[in-house]
Short mmCIF file of the C-alpha atoms (twelve columns), coordinates in Angstrom:
data_MODEL
# 
_entry.id   MODEL 
# 
loop_
_atom_site.group_PDB 
_atom_site.id 
_atom_site.type_symbol 
_atom_site.label_atom_id 
_atom_site.label_alt_id 
_atom_site.label_comp_id 
_atom_site.label_asym_id 
_atom_site.label_seq_id 
_atom_site.Cartn_x 
_atom_site.Cartn_y 
_atom_site.Cartn_z 
_atom_site.pdbx_PDB_model_num 
ATOM 1   C CA . MET A 1   13.732  1.523   20.040  1 
ATOM 2   C CA . THR A 2   16.944  0.271   21.634  1 
ATOM 3   C CA . THR A 3   20.274  1.617   20.394  1 
ATOM 4   C CA . TYR A 4   23.695  0.035   20.837  1 
ATOM 5   C CA . ASP A 5   26.964  1.591   19.717  1 
ATOM 6   C CA . ASP A 6   30.656  1.295   20.401  1 
ATOM 7   C CA . GLY A 7   31.124  5.064   20.404  1 
ATOM 8   C CA . ALA A 8   32.923  5.223   17.080  1 
ATOM 9   C CA . TYR A 9   32.430  2.676   14.325  1 
ATOM 10  C CA . HIS A 10  29.344  0.533   14.912  1 
ATOM 11  C CA . ARG A 11  25.734  1.410   15.695  1 
ATOM 12  C CA . MET A 12  22.707  -0.864  15.919  1 
ATOM 13  C CA . GLU A 13  19.079  0.150   16.421  1 
ATOM 14  C CA . VAL A 14  16.486  -2.492  17.262  1 
ATOM 15  C CA . ASN A 15  12.813  -1.663  17.011  1 
ATOM 16  C CA . LYS A 16  11.323  -3.823  19.775  1 
ATOM 17  C CA . LYS A 17  7.808   -3.504  18.353  1 
ATOM 18  C CA . THR A 18  8.565   -4.593  14.773  1 
ATOM 19  C CA . GLY A 19  11.749  -6.622  15.303  1 
ATOM 20  C CA . PHE A 20  13.480  -4.622  12.560  1 
ATOM 21  C CA . VAL A 21  17.204  -3.909  12.946  1 
ATOM 22  C CA . THR A 22  19.326  -1.189  11.376  1 
ATOM 23  C CA . TYR A 23  23.059  -1.737  11.794  1 
ATOM 24  C CA . GLY A 24  25.716  0.690   10.601  1 
ATOM 25  C CA . ASP A 25  29.366  -0.215  10.143  1 
ATOM 26  C CA . TYR A 26  31.357  3.010   9.871   1 
ATOM 27  C CA . SER A 27  34.829  1.520   10.174  1 
ATOM 28  C CA . SER A 28  37.193  2.305   7.355   1 
ATOM 29  C CA . MET A 29  37.012  -0.406  4.726   1 
ATOM 30  C CA . THR A 30  38.390  -0.791  1.276   1 
ATOM 31  C CA . PRO A 31  35.888  0.611   -1.234  1 
ATOM 32  C CA . ILE A 32  34.057  -2.067  -3.241  1 
ATOM 33  C CA . LYS A 33  33.595  -0.988  -6.850  1 
ATOM 34  C CA . SER A 34  32.845  -4.243  -8.690  1 
ATOM 35  C CA . TYR A 35  29.281  -5.575  -8.963  1 
ATOM 36  C CA . THR A 36  30.456  -9.152  -8.396  1 
ATOM 37  C CA . LYS A 37  32.488  -8.184  -5.326  1 
ATOM 38  C CA . ARG A 38  29.504  -6.281  -3.857  1 
ATOM 39  C CA . LEU A 39  27.273  -9.325  -4.243  1 
ATOM 40  C CA . THR A 40  29.887  -11.645 -2.762  1 
ATOM 41  C CA . GLN A 41  30.614  -9.287  0.130   1 
ATOM 42  C CA . SER A 42  26.918  -8.767  0.902   1 
ATOM 43  C CA . TYR A 43  26.349  -12.526 1.010   1 
ATOM 44  C CA . ASN A 44  29.335  -13.000 3.339   1 
ATOM 45  C CA . ASP A 45  28.112  -10.110 5.520   1 
ATOM 46  C CA . LEU A 46  24.681  -11.726 5.894   1 
ATOM 47  C CA . LYS A 47  26.240  -14.987 7.014   1 
ATOM 48  C CA . LYS A 48  28.525  -13.123 9.419   1 
ATOM 49  C CA . ILE A 49  25.671  -11.267 11.149  1 
ATOM 50  C CA . GLY A 50  23.682  -14.481 11.520  1 
ATOM 51  C CA . ILE A 51  20.900  -14.216 8.962   1 
ATOM 52  C CA . PRO A 52  19.584  -17.774 8.370   1 
ATOM 53  C CA . MET A 53  20.518  -18.548 4.768   1 
ATOM 54  C CA . ASP A 54  18.469  -21.765 4.391   1 
ATOM 55  C CA . ASN A 55  15.602  -20.114 2.514   1 
ATOM 56  C CA . THR A 56  17.171  -16.719 1.828   1 
ATOM 57  C CA . ARG A 57  17.962  -15.809 -1.766  1 
ATOM 58  C CA . PHE A 58  19.310  -12.850 -3.662  1 
ATOM 59  C CA . TYR A 59  16.362  -10.688 -4.745  1 
ATOM 60  C CA . TYR A 60  17.763  -7.556  -6.384  1 
ATOM 61  C CA . TYR A 61  20.617  -5.116  -6.718  1 
ATOM 62  C CA . ASN A 62  19.838  -1.401  -7.022  1 
ATOM 63  C CA . LYS A 63  22.748  0.420   -8.632  1 
ATOM 64  C CA . ASP A 64  21.310  3.870   -7.799  1 
ATOM 65  C CA . THR A 65  21.256  3.230   -4.036  1 
ATOM 66  C CA . SER A 66  24.091  0.654   -3.968  1 
ATOM 67  C CA . SER A 67  21.710  -1.758  -2.217  1 
ATOM 68  C CA . VAL A 68  21.705  -5.526  -2.331  1 
ATOM 69  C CA . ALA A 69  18.483  -7.172  -1.135  1 
ATOM 70  C CA . TYR A 70  17.798  -10.720 -0.065  1 
ATOM 71  C CA . ARG A 71  14.364  -12.174 0.601   1 
ATOM 72  C CA . GLY A 72  12.994  -15.325 2.187   1 
ATOM 73  C CA . PHE A 73  11.584  -17.887 -0.246  1 
ATOM 74  C CA . VAL A 74  9.251   -20.857 0.211   1 
ATOM 75  C CA . GLU A 75  8.760   -23.451 -2.515  1 
ATOM 76  C CA . GLY A 76  10.595  -21.166 -4.956  1 
ATOM 77  C CA . PHE A 77  8.372   -18.115 -4.338  1 
ATOM 78  C CA . PRO A 78  9.313   -14.945 -2.404  1 
ATOM 79  C CA . ILE A 79  7.645   -13.921 0.852   1 
ATOM 80  C CA . PHE A 80  6.311   -10.369 1.122   1 
ATOM 81  C CA . ASN A 81  4.854   -8.470  4.041   1 
ATOM 82  C CA . GLN A 82  4.384   -4.938  5.232   1 
ATOM 83  C CA . ALA A 83  7.040   -5.194  7.975   1 
ATOM 84  C CA . GLU A 84  9.700   -6.727  5.702   1 
ATOM 85  C CA . TYR A 85  10.028  -9.857  7.837   1 
ATOM 86  C CA . GLY A 86  12.354  -12.320 6.178   1 
ATOM 87  C CA . THR A 87  14.191  -9.654  4.182   1 
ATOM 88  C CA . ALA A 88  17.682  -8.273  4.492   1 
ATOM 89  C CA . ARG A 89  19.126  -5.274  2.687   1 
ATOM 90  C CA . ILE A 90  22.733  -4.130  2.654   1 
ATOM 91  C CA . GLN A 91  23.493  -0.655  1.390   1 
ATOM 92  C CA . LEU A 92  26.889  0.813   0.664   1 
ATOM 93  C CA . VAL A 93  26.789  4.488   1.681   1 
ATOM 94  C CA . GLY A 94  29.658  6.378   0.118   1 
ATOM 95  C CA . ASP A 95  32.665  4.220   -0.642  1 
ATOM 96  C CA . SER A 96  33.090  2.369   2.624   1 
ATOM 97  C CA . ILE A 97  30.148  2.691   5.045   1 
ATOM 98  C CA . ARG A 98  27.757  -0.251  5.139   1 
ATOM 99  C CA . GLN A 99  24.220  -0.104  6.461   1 
ATOM 100 C CA . TYR A 100 22.342  -3.340  7.143   1 
ATOM 101 C CA . ASN A 101 18.544  -3.534  7.459   1 
ATOM 102 C CA . PHE A 102 16.993  -6.818  8.499   1 
ATOM 103 C CA . SER A 103 14.330  -8.421  10.623  1 
ATOM 104 C CA . ILE A 104 15.045  -10.611 13.623  1 
ATOM 105 C CA . TYR A 105 12.072  -12.743 12.573  1 
ATOM 106 C CA . SER A 106 12.506  -15.597 10.130  1 
ATOM 107 C CA . LEU A 107 10.743  -18.784 9.132   1 
ATOM 108 C CA . GLN A 108 11.885  -21.884 10.965  1 
ATOM 109 C CA . VAL A 109 9.744   -25.015 10.641  1 
ATOM 110 C CA . PRO A 110 6.998   -25.276 8.022   1 
ATOM 111 C CA . VAL A 111 3.729   -26.683 9.330   1 
ATOM 112 C CA . PRO A 112 1.221   -28.073 6.818   1 
ATOM 113 C CA . SER A 113 -1.796  -25.856 6.403   1 
ATOM 114 C CA . ARG A 114 -5.341  -26.995 6.964   1 
ATOM 115 C CA . GLU A 115 -6.495  -24.409 4.467   1 
ATOM 116 C CA . LYS A 116 -7.967  -25.403 1.126   1 
ATOM 117 C CA . ALA A 117 -5.943  -24.770 -2.006  1 
ATOM 118 C CA . LYS A 118 -6.257  -21.180 -3.223  1 
ATOM 119 C CA . ASP A 119 -6.835  -20.429 -6.893  1 
ATOM 120 C CA . ILE A 120 -4.744  -17.573 -8.250  1 
ATOM 121 C CA . PRO A 121 -5.947  -15.745 -11.386 1 
ATOM 122 C CA . THR A 122 -3.792  -15.865 -14.479 1 
ATOM 123 C CA . THR A 123 -1.479  -12.929 -15.055 1 
ATOM 124 C CA . GLN A 124 -3.665  -11.543 -17.843 1 
ATOM 125 C CA . SER A 125 -6.851  -11.970 -15.796 1 
ATOM 126 C CA . MET A 126 -5.277  -10.206 -12.826 1 
ATOM 127 C CA . LEU A 127 -4.061  -7.308  -15.012 1 
ATOM 128 C CA . ASP A 128 -7.507  -7.041  -16.641 1 
ATOM 129 C CA . GLN A 129 -9.129  -6.835  -13.175 1 
ATOM 130 C CA . LEU A 130 -6.733  -4.053  -12.161 1 
ATOM 131 C CA . LYS A 131 -7.405  -2.128  -15.361 1 
ATOM 132 C CA . ALA A 132 -11.185 -2.512  -14.894 1 
ATOM 133 C CA . ALA A 133 -10.786 -1.147  -11.329 1 
ATOM 134 C CA . GLY A 134 -9.163  2.009   -12.723 1 
ATOM 135 C CA . ILE A 135 -5.513  1.167   -12.007 1 
ATOM 136 C CA . ASP A 136 -3.154  2.709   -14.566 1 
ATOM 137 C CA . THR A 137 -1.246  -0.365  -15.758 1 
ATOM 138 C CA . ASN A 138 1.502   1.904   -17.139 1 
ATOM 139 C CA . GLU A 139 2.401   2.606   -13.485 1 
ATOM 140 C CA . ILE A 140 3.101   -1.114  -12.910 1 
ATOM 141 C CA . SER A 141 6.833   -1.800  -13.106 1 
ATOM 142 C CA . ALA A 142 6.873   -5.470  -12.009 1 
ATOM 143 C CA . VAL A 143 4.592   -8.397  -11.264 1 
ATOM 144 C CA . GLN A 144 5.627   -11.238 -8.953  1 
ATOM 145 C CA . LEU A 145 3.813   -14.290 -7.645  1 
ATOM 146 C CA . GLY A 146 4.654   -14.657 -3.959  1 
ATOM 147 C CA . TYR A 147 3.480   -15.403 -0.441  1 
ATOM 148 C CA . GLN A 148 1.938   -12.863 1.891   1 
ATOM 149 C CA . TRP A 149 3.195   -13.190 5.487   1 
ATOM 150 C CA . LYS A 150 0.319   -12.860 7.954   1 
ATOM 151 C CA . GLN A 151 0.323   -13.266 11.723  1 
ATOM 152 C CA . ASN A 152 -1.697  -16.299 12.795  1 
ATOM 153 C CA . LYS A 153 -4.757  -15.294 14.828  1 
ATOM 154 C CA . VAL A 154 -4.401  -18.230 17.246  1 
ATOM 155 C CA . SER A 155 -0.663  -18.167 18.013  1 
ATOM 156 C CA . GLU A 156 1.882   -15.348 17.933  1 
ATOM 157 C CA . GLU A 157 4.588   -17.933 17.236  1 
ATOM 158 C CA . VAL A 158 2.964   -19.014 13.953  1 
ATOM 159 C CA . ILE A 159 2.583   -17.170 10.680  1 
ATOM 160 C CA . ASP A 160 0.403   -18.007 7.715   1 
ATOM 161 C CA . LEU A 161 1.646   -17.751 4.145   1 
ATOM 162 C CA . THR A 162 -1.024  -16.953 1.554   1 
ATOM 163 C CA . PRO A 163 -0.188  -17.107 -2.168  1 
ATOM 164 C CA . THR A 164 -1.051  -13.987 -4.147  1 
ATOM 165 C CA . TRP A 165 0.125   -11.651 -6.882  1 
ATOM 166 C CA . TYR A 166 2.392   -8.783  -5.880  1 
ATOM 167 C CA . ILE A 167 2.415   -5.675  -8.021  1 
ATOM 168 C CA . ARG A 168 5.175   -3.048  -7.989  1 
ATOM 169 C CA . TYR A 169 2.905   -0.035  -8.437  1 
ATOM 170 C CA . GLN A 170 4.198   3.540   -8.222  1 
ATOM 171 C CA . GLY A 171 7.435   2.315   -6.616  1 
ATOM 172 C CA . SER A 172 6.095   0.008   -3.878  1 
ATOM 173 C CA . TRP A 173 5.042   -3.640  -3.671  1 
ATOM 174 C CA . GLN A 174 1.347   -4.235  -3.018  1 
ATOM 175 C CA . THR A 175 -0.942  -7.224  -3.282  1 
ATOM 176 C CA . TYR A 176 -3.235  -7.094  -6.242  1 
ATOM 177 C CA . GLU A 177 -6.191  -7.454  -3.826  1 
ATOM 178 C CA . SER A 178 -5.155  -4.276  -1.986  1 
ATOM 179 C CA . LEU A 179 -4.894  -2.428  -5.306  1 
ATOM 180 C CA . LEU A 180 -8.357  -3.638  -6.315  1 
ATOM 181 C CA . ASN A 181 -9.772  -2.385  -2.998  1 
ATOM 182 C CA . SER A 182 -8.066  1.014   -3.125  1 
# 
């Protein structure tokens, strides 16, 4: 972990192993109360800190934590992974402190895959499989079709995107395959 700070108002921590950055801006700012202004300000903040906005889209706003999240998208579908590559989250702590969480890794140039097309089960079929595996479907709060970000085994510079269902189960996103195997 490498930490940078200016001694008073700004602090940035970079995890060299994961490439995840936490940046805190503690300078006095005018409190942002409006939902629309928070979304606009978070978007402007992302551009200002250099997050590539080509394939980045608004993903959610959490009123309880005052967090705005953006996620990388490919072909209209979100990208998920365990290290949160391609995501950015801005949280308003108190009335004027902003905390930014983002990855230094992002998608650049898509390369056509040599993989065969992957069949994805229908939503109902996938939910039936989870229920048959003993998963309490009442604990599922969201279902999202997306891409799983996986490191390519041949090159560290390349990632593979695999389409799959993502399930928000007991408060965290998981692939439906990982839920079936748990």
